[in-house]
C-alpha beads as a LAMMPS data file, in Angstrom:
LAMMPS data file: protein, C-alpha beads

179 atoms
178 bonds

1 atom types
1 bond types

-500.0 500.0 xlo xhi
-500.0 500.0 ylo yhi
-500.0 500.0 zlo zhi

Masses

1 110.0

Atoms # bond

1 1 1 15.898 -19.371 9.360
2 1 1 18.081 -17.060 7.255
3 1 1 18.689 -13.604 8.678
4 1 1 16.858 -10.756 6.936
5 1 1 20.112 -8.762 7.001
6 1 1 21.739 -11.348 4.742
7 1 1 19.104 -10.616 2.112
8 1 1 19.900 -6.898 2.037
9 1 1 18.559 -3.478 2.905
10 1 1 15.136 -2.736 1.397
11 1 1 13.798 0.764 0.821
12 1 1 11.390 2.857 -1.279
13 1 1 12.884 4.786 -4.136
14 1 1 12.547 6.066 -7.653
15 1 1 14.806 6.545 -10.644
16 1 1 16.495 9.948 -10.839
17 1 1 17.023 11.888 -14.054
18 1 1 20.449 12.762 -15.530
19 1 1 20.736 15.740 -13.157
20 1 1 20.032 13.615 -10.086
21 1 1 16.506 14.957 -9.652
22 1 1 13.317 12.916 -9.230
23 1 1 11.487 12.174 -12.463
24 1 1 7.908 13.413 -11.980
25 1 1 6.564 10.532 -14.077
26 1 1 8.600 7.844 -12.296
27 1 1 7.005 5.277 -10.079
28 1 1 8.179 4.621 -6.513
29 1 1 9.130 1.001 -5.954
30 1 1 10.856 -1.365 -3.555
31 1 1 14.627 -1.408 -4.000
32 1 1 17.348 -3.611 -2.501
33 1 1 20.908 -2.777 -1.545
34 1 1 22.812 -6.037 -0.957
35 1 1 24.089 -6.107 2.616
36 1 1 27.611 -7.086 1.549
37 1 1 27.880 -4.140 -0.873
38 1 1 29.170 -6.375 -3.696
39 1 1 26.310 -5.778 -6.104
40 1 1 24.520 -2.706 -7.381
41 1 1 21.376 -1.323 -5.801
42 1 1 18.400 -2.600 -7.790
43 1 1 14.684 -2.081 -8.021
44 1 1 13.014 -5.408 -7.259
45 1 1 9.375 -4.498 -7.994
46 1 1 8.242 -3.841 -11.547
47 1 1 7.509 -0.197 -12.345
48 1 1 4.047 -1.218 -13.561
49 1 1 1.829 -2.186 -11.773
50 1 1 3.740 -1.685 -8.519
51 1 1 3.783 1.945 -7.431
52 1 1 4.285 2.554 -3.726
53 1 1 1.396 4.753 -2.684
54 1 1 1.811 8.136 -1.066
55 1 1 -0.852 7.072 1.457
56 1 1 1.550 4.430 2.829
57 1 1 5.236 4.770 2.114
58 1 1 6.232 2.091 4.589
59 1 1 8.015 -1.104 3.627
60 1 1 8.780 -3.795 6.129
61 1 1 10.746 -7.015 5.757
62 1 1 9.236 -10.045 7.491
63 1 1 10.273 -13.697 7.383
64 1 1 8.092 -14.351 4.323
65 1 1 9.225 -11.333 2.264
66 1 1 8.702 -7.572 2.008
67 1 1 5.421 -5.797 2.810
68 1 1 4.622 -2.561 0.963
69 1 1 1.599 -0.306 0.375
70 1 1 0.875 -0.395 -3.375
71 1 1 -1.501 1.891 -5.295
72 1 1 -4.224 0.006 -7.164
73 1 1 -6.988 1.897 -8.965
74 1 1 -7.529 4.496 -6.228
75 1 1 -6.880 2.091 -3.368
76 1 1 -3.661 1.348 -1.493
77 1 1 -3.314 -2.379 -0.835
78 1 1 -0.828 -4.003 1.501
79 1 1 1.081 -6.469 -0.662
80 1 1 3.570 -9.142 0.373
81 1 1 6.440 -9.566 -2.094
82 1 1 9.029 -12.315 -2.199
83 1 1 12.578 -11.068 -1.631
84 1 1 13.093 -11.112 -5.426
85 1 1 10.207 -8.644 -5.937
86 1 1 7.555 -11.045 -7.227
87 1 1 4.076 -10.558 -5.765
88 1 1 3.195 -13.222 -3.258
89 1 1 -0.095 -12.137 -1.667
90 1 1 -2.438 -9.196 -1.091
91 1 1 -2.634 -9.017 2.706
92 1 1 -5.106 -6.091 2.849
93 1 1 -7.111 -5.243 -0.266
94 1 1 -10.462 -3.828 -1.282
95 1 1 -11.696 -0.304 -1.947
96 1 1 -9.693 1.319 0.830
97 1 1 -6.260 2.673 1.611
98 1 1 -3.695 1.298 4.016
99 1 1 -2.152 4.395 5.643
100 1 1 0.327 2.716 7.938
101 1 1 1.104 -0.699 9.320
102 1 1 3.385 -2.772 11.489
103 1 1 3.883 -6.496 11.061
104 1 1 5.575 -9.405 12.725
105 1 1 6.161 -13.046 11.983
106 1 1 5.014 -15.651 14.480
107 1 1 7.389 -18.498 15.431
108 1 1 5.562 -20.722 12.894
109 1 1 6.342 -18.158 10.148
110 1 1 2.767 -16.870 9.791
111 1 1 2.212 -13.141 9.535
112 1 1 0.315 -10.763 11.826
113 1 1 -0.356 -7.171 10.708
114 1 1 -1.880 -4.180 12.501
115 1 1 -2.853 -1.417 10.061
116 1 1 -4.667 1.898 9.907
117 1 1 -7.092 1.705 6.991
118 1 1 -9.258 4.464 5.521
119 1 1 -12.245 4.048 3.249
120 1 1 -15.254 5.977 2.016
121 1 1 -16.898 5.113 5.323
122 1 1 -14.030 5.794 7.719
123 1 1 -11.297 8.369 8.110
124 1 1 -9.139 5.663 9.652
125 1 1 -9.681 2.572 11.745
126 1 1 -7.221 0.080 13.184
127 1 1 -7.471 -3.488 11.932
128 1 1 -5.601 -6.662 12.797
129 1 1 -5.114 -9.398 10.209
130 1 1 -3.213 -12.593 9.622
131 1 1 -3.866 -12.374 5.884
132 1 1 -7.015 -14.481 5.990
133 1 1 -8.970 -13.223 9.014
134 1 1 -9.444 -9.500 9.661
135 1 1 -10.624 -7.902 12.907
136 1 1 -11.576 -4.237 13.157
137 1 1 -10.243 -2.953 16.497
138 1 1 -11.609 0.608 16.378
139 1 1 -14.873 2.016 15.014
140 1 1 -14.156 5.710 14.458
141 1 1 -15.909 5.582 11.080
142 1 1 -19.261 4.489 12.525
143 1 1 -20.189 8.024 13.643
144 1 1 -19.060 9.478 10.315
145 1 1 -21.282 7.137 8.357
146 1 1 -24.303 7.758 10.617
147 1 1 -23.965 11.542 10.743
148 1 1 -23.172 12.149 7.064
149 1 1 -25.498 9.684 5.367
150 1 1 -22.720 8.526 3.078
151 1 1 -23.737 7.037 -0.256
152 1 1 -22.058 3.987 -1.684
153 1 1 -18.684 4.556 -3.295
154 1 1 -18.492 5.367 -6.987
155 1 1 -15.127 4.599 -8.540
156 1 1 -13.916 6.559 -11.550
157 1 1 -11.043 6.686 -13.984
158 1 1 -9.838 9.652 -15.982
159 1 1 -6.753 10.628 -17.923
160 1 1 -4.655 13.742 -17.322
161 1 1 -1.688 14.511 -19.579
162 1 1 -1.668 10.917 -20.794
163 1 1 -1.603 9.459 -17.282
164 1 1 -4.483 7.265 -16.107
165 1 1 -5.827 8.323 -12.699
166 1 1 -8.249 6.266 -10.633
167 1 1 -10.165 7.324 -7.562
168 1 1 -13.408 7.229 -5.634
169 1 1 -16.235 9.682 -5.070
170 1 1 -18.228 9.775 -1.861
171 1 1 -21.477 11.641 -2.422
172 1 1 -23.844 13.278 0.058
173 1 1 -27.515 12.263 0.162
174 1 1 -29.817 13.476 -2.600
175 1 1 -29.893 13.727 -6.359
176 1 1 -27.356 16.559 -6.718
177 1 1 -25.968 18.198 -8.713
178 1 1 -22.707 17.844 -6.815
179 1 1 -19.458 19.645 -7.598

Bonds

1 1 1 2
2 1 2 3
3 1 3 4
4 1 4 5
5 1 5 6
6 1 6 7
7 1 7 8
8 1 8 9
9 1 9 10
10 1 10 11
11 1 11 12
12 1 12 13
13 1 13 14
14 1 14 15
15 1 15 16
16 1 16 17
17 1 17 18
18 1 18 19
19 1 19 20
20 1 20 21
21 1 21 22
22 1 22 23
23 1 23 24
24 1 24 25
25 1 25 26
26 1 26 27
27 1 27 28
28 1 28 29
29 1 29 30
30 1 30 31
31 1 31 32
32 1 32 33
33 1 33 34
34 1 34 35
35 1 35 36
36 1 36 37
37 1 37 38
38 1 38 39
39 1 39 40
40 1 40 41
41 1 41 42
42 1 42 43
43 1 43 44
44 1 44 45
45 1 45 46
46 1 46 47
47 1 47 48
48 1 48 49
49 1 49 50
50 1 50 51
51 1 51 52
52 1 52 53
53 1 53 54
54 1 54 55
55 1 55 56
56 1 56 57
57 1 57 58
58 1 58 59
59 1 59 60
60 1 60 61
61 1 61 62
62 1 62 63
63 1 63 64
64 1 64 65
65 1 65 66
66 1 66 67
67 1 67 68
68 1 68 69
69 1 69 70
70 1 70 71
71 1 71 72
72 1 72 73
73 1 73 74
74 1 74 75
75 1 75 76
76 1 76 77
77 1 77 78
78 1 78 79
79 1 79 80
80 1 80 81
81 1 81 82
82 1 82 83
83 1 83 84
84 1 84 85
85 1 85 86
86 1 86 87
87 1 87 88
88 1 88 89
89 1 89 90
90 1 90 91
91 1 91 92
92 1 92 93
93 1 93 94
94 1 94 95
95 1 95 96
96 1 96 97
97 1 97 98
98 1 98 99
99 1 99 100
100 1 100 101
101 1 101 102
102 1 102 103
103 1 103 104
104 1 104 105
105 1 105 106
106 1 106 107
107 1 107 108
108 1 108 109
109 1 109 110
110 1 110 111
111 1 111 112
112 1 112 113
113 1 113 114
114 1 114 115
115 1 115 116
116 1 116 117
117 1 117 118
118 1 118 119
119 1 119 120
120 1 120 121
121 1 121 122
122 1 122 123
123 1 123 124
124 1 124 125
125 1 125 126
126 1 126 127
127 1 127 128
128 1 128 129
129 1 129 130
130 1 130 131
131 1 131 132
132 1 132 133
133 1 133 134
134 1 134 135
135 1 135 136
136 1 136 137
137 1 137 138
138 1 138 139
139 1 139 140
140 1 140 141
141 1 141 142
142 1 142 143
143 1 143 144
144 1 144 145
145 1 145 146
146 1 146 147
147 1 147 148
148 1 148 149
149 1 149 150
150 1 150 151
151 1 151 152
152 1 152 153
153 1 153 154
154 1 154 155
155 1 155 156
156 1 156 157
157 1 157 158
158 1 158 159
159 1 159 160
160 1 160 161
161 1 161 162
162 1 162 163
163 1 163 164
164 1 164 165
165 1 165 166
166 1 166 167
167 1 167 168
168 1 168 169
169 1 169 170
170 1 170 171
171 1 171 172
172 1 172 173
173 1 173 174
174 1 174 175
175 1 175 176
176 1 176 177
177 1 177 178
178 1 178 179
């Protein structure tokens, strides 16, 4: 198995403007600095649709590629990318946000991920997944759902200053009106 170090150093970053400052409209992505220093640093994920979410700014190389939390229509999915930046698999998806994770590769090359995931029904629970089977290890959200009478999630999309923004609304019981 080829060493991950041979492939390079991977990190989150964005393009800077001519004065070396962050561009407010720029998208965070996964970048690679070749470990031998012979080539330029390059962004390996496309600017659209791959924006590293602020909910999870962790990237982790594993034997199969690079894991990163990517914003998708109000959610933050855990996505596995090949080392060239092409999307390989959504490891954790759905209408929820991955807030942090740690992963390892088994001797057979398969992936195991522990992640903290929030949703409309939980402020954060720990899950364990191999990419196909998911096990919820904590149930902190159960009391929240019971005590608040949470309604189903309503997703929305709006535009602000020409930028499309997606999100979710969690509504209390009743007809409203709600702010």
